[in-house]
C-alpha positions in Angstrom: 91.0 114.1 88.7 91.3 114.5 92.5 89.6 111.0 93.0 92.1 109.4 90.6 95.1 111.0 92.5 93.6 109.9 95.9 93.2 106.3 94.6 96.7 106.3 93.3 98.0 107.4 96.8 96.0 104.7 98.5 97.4 102.1 96.2 101.0 103.3 96.8 100.4 103.2 100.6 99.0 99.6 100.3 102.0 98.5 98.2 104.4 100.2 100.7 102.8 98.4 103.6 102.7 95.0 101.9 106.3 95.1 100.6 108.1 96.8 103.5 110.9 99.3 103.2 113.8 98.7 100.9 117.2 100.4 101.3 119.3 99.9 98.2 116.6 97.5 97.1 113.5 98.4 95.0 111.8 95.1 95.7 111.9 94.5 99.5 110.7 91.1 100.7 110.8 91.9 104.4 109.6 94.7 106.6 113.1 96.2 106.3 115.2 94.9 103.4 118.7 96.4 103.2 121.1 95.7 100.3 124.5 97.1 101.0 126.6 97.9 104.1 125.3 99.2 107.4 127.1 101.3 110.0 126.1 101.3 113.6 127.5 104.1 115.8 125.1 103.7 118.7 123.2 100.8 120.3 121.1 98.2 118.5 118.1 96.5 120.2 116.1 93.5 119.1 112.8 93.4 121.0 111.3 90.4 119.1 113.8 88.9 116.6 111.9 85.6 116.3 113.1 82.1 116.6 115.2 80.3 113.9 114.6 76.6 113.7 116.4 75.8 110.5 119.8 74.0 110.1 122.8 75.8 111.4 124.7 75.2 108.2 122.4 77.7 106.4 122.3 80.3 109.2 124.1 83.6 109.5 125.0 86.0 112.3 125.2 89.8 112.2 128.2 91.1 114.0 129.6 94.6 114.5 133.2 95.3 113.5 134.5 97.5 116.3 137.2 98.9 114.1 134.8 100.9 111.9 131.4 100.3 113.7 130.0 98.6 110.6 127.6 95.6 110.6 128.9 92.5 108.8 127.7 89.1 108.1 129.3 86.2 109.9 128.9 82.8 108.1 129.7 79.9 110.5 129.9 77.4 107.6 132.8 79.1 105.9 134.6 80.2 109.1 137.8 78.6 110.2 136.0 77.8 113.5 132.5 78.5 114.6 131.9 80.9 117.6 132.4 78.0 120.0 134.2 74.9 118.7 134.7 71.7 120.7 137.1 68.9 120.0 138.9 66.0 121.7 142.6 65.4 121.4 143.5 61.8 121.7 147.2 61.7 122.3 149.0 58.4 122.5 152.4 56.9 123.2 153.2 59.6 125.7 156.3 59.5 127.9 155.6 58.5 131.6 156.3 62.1 132.6 153.2 63.4 130.7 152.8 66.1 128.1 155.1 69.1 128.7 154.4 71.1 125.6 151.9 70.2 122.8 151.4 72.8 120.1 147.8 72.8 118.9 148.6 75.3 116.0 145.5 77.3 117.0 146.4 81.0 116.7 146.2 83.0 119.9 145.4 86.2 118.0 142.0 84.9 117.0 140.9 82.3 119.6 140.8 81.4 123.3 141.4 77.8 124.2 140.1 76.1 127.4 140.7 72.5 128.6 137.3 71.4 129.8 138.1 67.8 130.9 140.4 64.8 130.4 140.6 61.0 130.5 143.8 59.2 131.3 144.3 55.6 130.1 147.2 53.2 129.7 148.4 51.5 126.6 145.6 50.2 124.3 143.0 52.0 126.5 144.0 50.1 129.6 142.2 51.5 132.6 144.8 50.1 135.1 147.1 53.1 135.2 148.6 54.8 138.3 151.1 57.4 139.3 154.3 56.7 141.1 157.6 58.5 141.8 160.7 58.0 139.7 162.5 56.0 142.3 159.7 53.9 143.7 156.6 51.9 142.6 154.5 53.2 145.5 151.0 54.3 144.4 149.9 57.9 144.9 146.6 59.7 144.7 146.3 60.9 141.0 146.9 64.6 140.9 147.5 66.3 137.5 148.2 69.7 136.1 146.3 70.4 132.9 146.6 73.9 131.4 146.7 75.8 128.1 149.2 78.6 127.5 150.4 80.9 124.8 153.7 80.5 123.0 155.0 81.9 119.7 151.5 82.9 118.6 149.7 79.6 119.1 148.0 77.8 121.9 149.9 75.0 123.7 148.7 72.4 126.2 150.4 70.8 129.2 149.3 67.7 131.1 151.7 66.3 133.7 151.5 64.6 137.1 152.3 66.9 140.1 155.2 66.8 142.5 157.7 65.1 140.2 155.5 62.0 139.9 155.2 59.9 136.7 152.9 57.3 135.2 153.9 53.7 135.7 153.4 53.1 132.0 153.1 55.2 128.8 149.7 56.9 129.1 147.1 57.8 126.5 145.4 61.1 127.3 142.1 62.5 125.9 141.7 66.2 126.3 138.3 67.8 125.8 139.1 71.3 124.4 136.8 74.3 123.7 137.9 77.0 121.3 136.2 80.4 121.4 136.5 83.1 118.7 137.8 86.3 120.2 135.7 88.5 118.0 132.5 86.8 119.1 133.1 87.5 122.8 133.1 90.6 124.9 136.4 92.0 126.3 138.0 89.7 128.8 137.8 91.1 132.3 140.9 91.7 134.4 142.0 89.3 137.2 139.9 89.7 140.3 142.1 89.6 143.4 140.5 88.7 146.8 142.2 88.4 150.2 140.7 85.5 152.2 142.5 86.7 155.4 143.0 83.1 156.5 139.3 82.4 156.5 137.7 79.3 154.9 134.8 81.3 153.3 134.4 84.7 151.7 132.3 86.8 149.4 133.7 88.1 146.1 132.3 90.6 143.7 130.8 89.8 140.3 132.9 90.9 137.3 131.9 94.2 135.7 130.5 93.7 132.2 133.1 94.8 129.7 131.2 95.6 126.6 133.0 96.8 123.4 
């Protein structure tokens, strides 16, 4: 009888090692197979998570909801935007004064928007475009102001020549824009102020990690 019990225990241990541990799951297929919700109050470390080489359309991310410390699945394929989304705005038939206010309709509550680059062309992609003043046709060195700003809950972009200058024709502007999900980034650090004291060089300090 003792031999039979001992053999049964050995078989159970072998099955346990082969199948892994199941939480909310009687048939685990991985070393740890969890069916249900997980809550993480402390830190979580992955020493050797492995490398995923499959298509991104079938991949998932695990994120922590800081409101209740629970772990949730993030599905890029069904999200409004992925963690980092890049696009190009091709804006045509612009007034010679440039773009004063263009509403992207991207909500500021969920995303950050950054202008990464731009291309300025004339009508019908004409590369011969220059900047002049309103009252003269004299040519000036191209200097622009390109920025994104928040207004009425959405991100807006502005692209205008500096110092009251204008384009000598209606321009076409391509803006390379990156959109970042706020819940996929750490807390944004405060502005770092540094006094150069009139010098041409200086040494700043690295931003302190601001982890949630």
